[in-house]
Every structure is written in C-alpha cells, then in structure tokens.
N, C-alpha and C positions, 0 to 999 in steps of 0.2 A: 729500371731507370726512372728517376723522378723528372718532373716537368722542367725544372731548372737545368738539369744536366742536358736534356734534349735541346732546349733552347741554346744552351752554351755550345753544343756541337754545331748547331745551325749558324750561330754567330761566328764561330771559328771558320766555318766554310765561307761565310760572307766576307770575313777578313781576307781569306785567300782569293776570293773573287773581286776584291777591292771595291765592294759596294760602298756607297756614301753613307755618312752617318744617318741621314734621313731614311735611306733604304733599309738600313739595319734596324732602325726604330720601327719602321712599318712591318718588317719581318717579325720582330719581337711581338708586336701587337697582334698580328695575324696568328702567330703560333699560340699565344695565350687564348685567343678566341676559339681557334680550332680545337685546342686541347679541352676546353670547357664543353664543347658541343659534340665531340667525336669520341667514340669508344676506342680504347687502346687496341682492341682486336681489329677494328677497321683500319687504324693507322698501320698496324703490322701487316695486314693484308695488302695495303697500298704499297708498302715498302717492298714486299715480296714480288709484286707485279713489275717492279723495275721502273725504268725511265718512262 
C-alpha cells in the first residue's frame, strides 16, 4: 500500500467519526510526518498490537 492510500483510509475513518476539517488536516499532517520518520515494519507491528 502506498502512503496516499493509507492516508485515504485514515481520512475515510475520520469522515465516519465526523471529525472537523481542521482535525482531518491535522491527521493528514501527522500521518505524513510519521510516515517519513517511521519504518513500515514498525507501523505494521503497531497495527498488530491492536488498540
């Protein structure tokens, strides 16, 4: 999955959560920053750990 698809999934979830436009913008910015600084393996590990 590419970064834009991952961000798209997160924004779709944000839509479902009815986040404000400002909250969605912040989510977008955080995701881009985290994706630049974190390995895909670490992100996958975090996902497997669950909530």
